[in-house]
C-alpha positions, 0 to 999 in steps of 0.5 A: 347874726353870723352865717354858719359855715357851709357844710363842706367847710365843716367837713374840711375843718373836721378832717384837718382837726382829725389829721392834726389829732392823729399827728399829735398822737403819733408824735407822742408815741415817737416821744415815748419810744425816744424816751425808752431808747434814751434810757437804754442808751444811757444804761448801755454807756454805763455797762460799756464804761464798767466793761472798760474800767470798773471805776469809769463813769459813762461820760469817761466812756464817751470820751475814750470811745470818741477819742478811739474812734476820731483819733487824737483831739484838742480838749476844746474840740472834744468838749464841743463835739460831746457837748460838755463844759470844758471844766467837766471834761478837764476833770474827766481828762485827769481821771482818764489819764490816772486810769491810763485810758488816755494820754496827752502830748504837746501839740507839735504845732502849738507847744501850749496846747495838749493833744489827747488820745486813747491809749492803744490798750483802751482803744483795743478794749473800746473796739471789742465793746463796740463789736459786742454792741454792733453784734447785738444791734445786728441781732435785733435788726436781723429779723427785719426786712432789708427795705424796713431797715433801709427805711428806718436808717433813712428816717433817722437820718431825716430826723437827725438833719 
């Protein structure tokens, strides 16, 4: 015959079970909101791409905007930064050069390598698109209290680390 747990032990187990259930519920809510956020981000990338050029797919926008933000880069480094296969990036690069959104030059340190850069016109257009996006974000967060915005930024940072 097994002994029943003491009343205090059952209360402690019920508390941790309730806390676990509460945490699971909260995590599920975060996951749901991330899904909604990612859907919005994908829709925005599609919109931004079309603003940059009507034939541009979202990945093309990501390539051009990354080059505009970080400056010139080798294709391999860019593929790693964007988490895309080099062959996928290679096709994007050809298309972006045809659309005159990026240009490539021989690397001055290694004549076998090419350095990619956003064209000045594309970089200026990306800056305009980003300014519009930042204005929208500012408008959405302007109604929040400053401490809420700081806490939100801190929590996002913790999650990203």
